[in-house]
C-alpha positions in Angstrom: -37.2 4.1 228.3 -37.7 4.6 231.9 -36.8 7.7 233.8 -34.8 8.0 237.1 -35.3 9.8 240.6 -32.3 7.6 241.9 -29.1 5.7 240.8 -26.7 4.3 241.5 -23.9 4.6 239.1 -24.2 5.3 235.4 -23.8 1.5 234.3 -26.2 0.9 237.0 -28.3 3.2 235.4 -27.9 2.0 231.5 -28.5 -1.5 232.0 -31.4 -0.7 234.4 -32.7 1.9 231.6 -31.5 -0.6 229.0 -32.8 -4.1 229.7 -36.0 -5.5 229.2 -36.2 -6.8 232.4 -36.4 -3.5 234.6 -39.9 -2.9 235.3 -40.2 0.7 236.4 -38.9 4.1 237.1 -37.0 4.5 240.6 -37.4 6.4 243.5 -36.6 6.8 246.5 -39.6 7.1 248.7 -41.0 4.2 250.3 -44.8 2.4 248.9 -45.4 0.2 251.1 -47.6 1.1 254.3 -46.4 0.9 257.8 -48.6 -2.3 258.2 -48.6 -6.1 259.6 -48.3 -7.6 255.8 -49.3 -11.3 256.1 -47.1 -13.9 254.5 -49.5 -14.9 251.9 -49.5 -11.2 251.1 -45.5 -10.4 250.7 -46.3 -13.8 248.7 -48.8 -12.5 245.9 -46.2 -11.5 242.9 -44.7 -15.0 243.7 -47.0 -17.4 244.3 -46.5 -19.2 241.7 -43.0 -19.1 241.0 -43.1 -21.3 244.6 -45.3 -23.7 244.1 -42.8 -24.7 241.4 -40.3 -24.7 243.6 -41.8 -26.5 246.3 -42.1 -29.5 243.6 -38.9 -28.5 242.6 -37.5 -28.7 246.4 -39.7 -31.7 247.2 -37.8 -33.6 243.6 -34.1 -32.7 245.3 -35.1 -34.1 248.3 -36.0 -37.6 246.9 -33.4 -40.5 247.6 -32.9 -44.6 246.4 -32.1 -45.4 249.5 -34.9 -46.4 252.2 -34.2 -44.5 255.2 -32.2 -41.7 253.5 -35.9 -41.2 251.3 -38.4 -41.0 254.4 -36.0 -39.2 256.4 -36.4 -36.7 253.3 -39.5 -36.7 253.0 -39.9 -35.8 256.9 -38.6 -32.5 256.6 -41.1 -31.3 253.4 -43.3 -32.3 255.6 -42.9 -29.5 258.0 -41.4 -27.1 256.2 -41.2 -23.7 257.9 -42.3 -20.1 256.4 -39.5 -20.8 253.4 -38.3 -17.0 253.9 -35.5 -17.2 252.7 -36.5 -18.5 249.0 -38.6 -16.0 249.3 -36.0 -13.4 249.3 -34.1 -15.0 246.4 -37.2 -14.5 244.4 -38.0 -11.6 245.3 -34.0 -10.0 245.5 -34.7 -11.6 241.6 -37.7 -10.2 240.6 -36.6 -6.8 241.3 -33.3 -6.9 240.0 -34.9 -8.7 236.5 -36.7 -11.6 235.2 -36.3 -14.8 237.5 -35.5 -17.6 235.2 -34.3 -21.2 236.3 -30.9 -19.6 237.8 -32.4 -18.3 240.1 -34.6 -21.5 240.9 -31.8 -23.2 241.1 -30.3 -20.4 243.5 -33.7 -20.7 246.1 -32.8 -25.2 246.2 -29.8 -24.5 246.9 -29.7 -22.1 249.9 -32.9 -24.0 251.1 -31.0 -27.2 251.4 -28.0 -25.5 253.5 -30.0 -23.5 255.9 -32.1 -27.1 256.7 -28.6 -28.6 256.4 -27.4 -26.0 259.5 -31.0 -26.9 260.8 -30.0 -30.7 261.3 -26.8 -29.8 262.2 -27.9 -26.8 264.9 -30.1 -29.6 266.8 -27.4 -31.9 266.9 -25.2 -29.4 268.6 -27.8 -27.8 270.7 -29.0 -31.6 271.7 -32.3 -30.1 270.6 -35.2 -32.3 270.1 -38.1 -29.6 268.8 -37.8 -28.2 265.4 -40.6 -25.7 265.2 -42.9 -28.0 267.0 -42.1 -31.5 265.8 -39.7 -33.9 266.8 -36.2 -32.6 264.8 -33.9 -35.4 262.9 -31.7 -35.9 266.0 -34.8 -36.8 267.8 -36.1 -39.3 265.7 -33.3 -40.9 264.4 -30.1 -40.3 266.8 -27.1 -37.8 266.8 -25.6 -40.4 263.9 -28.2 -40.3 261.6 -28.8 -36.6 261.6 -25.3 -35.3 261.6 -25.3 -37.7 257.9 -28.7 -36.6 256.8 -26.9 -33.1 257.5 -24.1 -34.1 255.4 -26.1 -35.6 252.5 -28.4 -32.2 252.8 -24.6 -29.8 251.6 -23.7 -32.8 249.6 -26.7 -32.1 247.5 -26.5 -28.6 247.4 -23.3 -28.3 246.1 -24.2 -31.2 243.1 -27.3 -29.1 242.1 -24.8 -26.3 241.7 -21.6 -28.4 240.3 -24.0 -30.4 237.8 -25.2 -26.9 236.6 -22.0 -24.8 236.1 -23.8 -22.3 238.6 -20.4 -21.5 240.1 -21.1 -17.6 240.8 -24.1 -19.2 243.3 -22.1 -21.7 244.4 -19.1 -19.5 245.6 -22.7 -17.3 247.4 -23.7 -20.5 249.2 -19.7 -21.4 250.2 -19.3 -18.2 252.5 -22.0 -18.3 253.8 -21.8 -22.0 255.2 -18.4 -20.3 256.4 -19.7 -17.1 258.0 -22.2 -19.0 259.3 -20.2 -21.7 260.8 -17.9 -19.4 262.0 -20.4 -18.0 264.0 -21.5 -20.4 265.7 -17.7 -21.8 266.9 -17.7 -18.1 268.0 -20.4 -17.8 269.6 -19.7 -21.1 271.9 -16.0 -20.3 272.7 -17.4 -16.7 274.2 -20.2 -18.0 275.7 -17.6 -20.1 277.7 -16.2 -16.5 278.9 -18.4 -14.3 278.6 -16.8 -11.7 278.0 -18.5 -11.0 274.9 -18.9 -7.0 273.7 -21.3 -5.6 271.3 -19.5 -4.9 268.3 -18.6 -9.0 268.8 -22.2 -9.6 269.6 -22.6 -7.8 265.5 -20.0 -10.1 264.8 -21.9 -13.0 265.5 -24.7 -12.1 265.0 -23.4 -11.1 261.2 -21.8 -14.3 260.2 -24.1 -16.6 262.3 -27.9 -15.7 261.2 -27.6 -12.3 258.5 -25.2 -14.7 256.7 -27.1 -16.7 255.0 -29.7 -14.0 254.9 -27.4 -11.8 252.8 -26.5 -14.4 250.7 -30.0 -15.3 249.5 -30.7 -11.6 247.9 -27.1 -11.6 246.3 -28.0 -15.2 244.8 -31.2 -13.9 243.7 -29.5 -10.2 242.4 -27.0 -12.6 240.7 -29.6 -15.5 238.9 -30.8 -12.7 236.2 -27.4 -11.3 236.3 -27.8 -8.1 237.8 -24.6 -5.6 237.7 -21.2 -5.9 240.9 -22.8 -2.6 242.4 -26.1 -3.9 242.9 -25.1 -7.7 244.0 -23.5 -6.2 247.1 -26.9 -3.5 247.1 -28.9 -6.7 247.3 -26.3 -8.4 249.6 -26.0 -5.6 251.6 -29.4 -5.2 251.8 -30.0 -9.1 253.5 -27.6 -8.4 255.8 -29.5 -5.8 257.4 -32.3 -8.1 257.1 -30.2 -10.7 258.6 -29.5 -8.5 262.0 -32.5 -7.1 262.7 -34.1 -10.3 262.4 -31.6 -11.7 264.9 -31.7 -8.8 267.7 -36.0 -9.5 267.3 -35.2 -13.2 268.0 -33.0 -12.2 271.3 -36.0 -10.2 272.4 -38.1 -12.9 272.7 -35.9 -14.0 275.3 -37.9 -11.6 277.5 -41.2 -11.8 276.4 -43.9 -13.6 277.6 -46.0 -14.8 274.3 -45.8 -17.9 273.5 -43.4 -17.8 270.4 -41.8 -21.6 269.8 -38.6 -20.9 271.7 -38.5 -21.0 275.7 -38.2 -17.6 277.7 -35.2 -17.0 278.7 -33.1 -20.4 276.1 -30.4 -17.7 275.5 -29.7 -17.5 279.7 -30.3 -20.8 280.0 -27.6 -21.4 277.1 -25.3 -18.6 278.1 -25.5 -16.7 274.9 -24.8 -12.7 275.3 -27.4 -10.9 273.5 -28.4 -7.2 272.4 -30.5 -6.6 275.7 -28.2 -8.4 278.0 -24.8 -6.7 277.2 -26.6 -2.9 277.8 -27.7 -4.3 281.1 -24.1 -5.5 282.1 -22.3 -2.7 280.5 -24.2 0.0 282.9 -24.5 -2.3 285.8 -22.5 -1.7 288.8 -20.1 -3.8 289.4 -21.5 -5.7 292.6 -24.7 -6.1 290.0 -22.4 -7.7 286.9 -20.9 -9.9 289.0 -23.3 -10.9 290.5 -25.7 -11.4 287.4 -22.8 -13.3 285.6 -22.2 -15.7 288.2 -26.5 -16.5 288.0 -25.6 -16.6 284.2 -21.8 -19.4 284.5 -23.4 -21.1 287.5 -27.0 -21.1 288.2 -28.4 -20.6 284.2 -30.9 -23.5 284.8 -32.4 -22.7 288.2 -35.8 -20.9 286.7 -36.3 -18.3 289.9 -32.5 -17.1 288.7 -33.3 -17.1 284.7 -36.3 -14.6 285.7 -33.9 -12.9 288.2 -31.6 -12.1 285.4 -34.8 -11.0 283.2 -35.6 -8.7 286.0 -32.4 -7.4 286.2 -32.6 -6.5 282.2 -35.5 -5.0 281.9 -35.4 -2.7 284.2 -31.8 -1.7 283.6 -33.5 -0.9 279.9 -31.9 -3.4 277.6 -34.9 -4.0 275.7 -35.6 -0.5 275.3 -31.9 -0.6 274.0 -32.2 -3.5 271.9 -35.1 -2.5 269.8 -33.8 1.3 268.7 -30.8 -0.6 267.6 -33.3 -3.7 265.6 -35.1 -0.1 264.6 -31.6 1.3 262.8 -30.9 -1.6 260.8 -34.1 -2.1 259.2 -34.1 1.6 258.2 -31.0 1.0 257.0 -32.3 -2.2 255.1 -34.9 0.3 253.2 -32.7 2.5 252.0 -30.9 -0.4 250.2 -33.7 -1.5 249.1 -35.2 1.8 247.8 -32.1 2.4 245.5 -33.5 -0.8 243.4 -36.3 -0.2 240.7 -39.3 -0.1 242.1 -42.3 -2.6 241.4 -44.5 -5.2 243.3 -41.3 -7.5 244.6 -39.6 -4.5 245.7 -42.7 -3.3 247.7 -42.8 -8.0 248.9 -39.0 -7.3 250.2 -40.3 -3.9 252.3 -43.1 -6.4 253.4 -41.0 -8.8 254.7 -38.7 -6.5 256.3 -42.1 -5.2 258.7 -43.1 -8.7 259.0 -39.2 -9.7 260.2 -40.3 -6.3 263.5 -43.9 -7.2 264.1 -43.6 -11.0 263.6 -44.3 -12.9 266.9 -42.1 -16.6 266.9 
């Protein structure tokens, strides 16, 4: 029987000690050194699962419609780091034994995420995604929208055919939150009246909801208790918020990160560094900067002026501190889960979130 230095509740302790899936003792102390880890290092405990998942996902993406099959092959070939399936498998591993339900949860998340990216590129009129031409750039908007719809339907079918109603409910909420977050951001971009509370609500829905769903699905797929699933969900949410703040900071950097410098300003997105700078500014400076964002955000010189304004106002430092606070909250939640190589890798993913260069 395992011993404990930390427990969430009596129910969770009983589940962890009696379950054949429990691997180690609980601990609240960190197990990963503060060092940069590569994706390969982080993925090491689930290499076999990720390789099998890749084959399963390729099969799911096949279609009898020639045009659709061609586009699905293009999407599979330009896959990214697959961080979201990694969150599913690692969370499942730390909470129990990875099984077929875990693979289906990871596939559902990846289908939903891919659909959202295809639709985002249409909404943003973007011609590139991860250094490749976007679907709408190659096949035009009408086909891209239908491809996104197909991916959503494929995810729904996968869950319904296997009776994964709990996983589907988690995925459905994530898509709902994501859509609401995007629309809220569009509404606020017109008025530029966003404050920090609204900003955090937007990124919670827009970015963090999907990572939270990954972790909740991983825990649910191994039949973890409800309170453990909630800890996993909250962990993913905190990581997702930190991830988005890091992405916002790229807007003010100088490195090549796959995201043009100042693109958020050009798109009239009110990010945390800018919100802080505006809140600190004198009324005349605030009016001037808002006027630039509203009316002159397509002028590189004016965008550079806004970037300099944010930097001079301490917006970068403020956002960095906020990101680090969310990272610590994520770690505090993570340390409530059993010690294992899976937990170490989840901690590595947190570090990757704040240390990544793109």
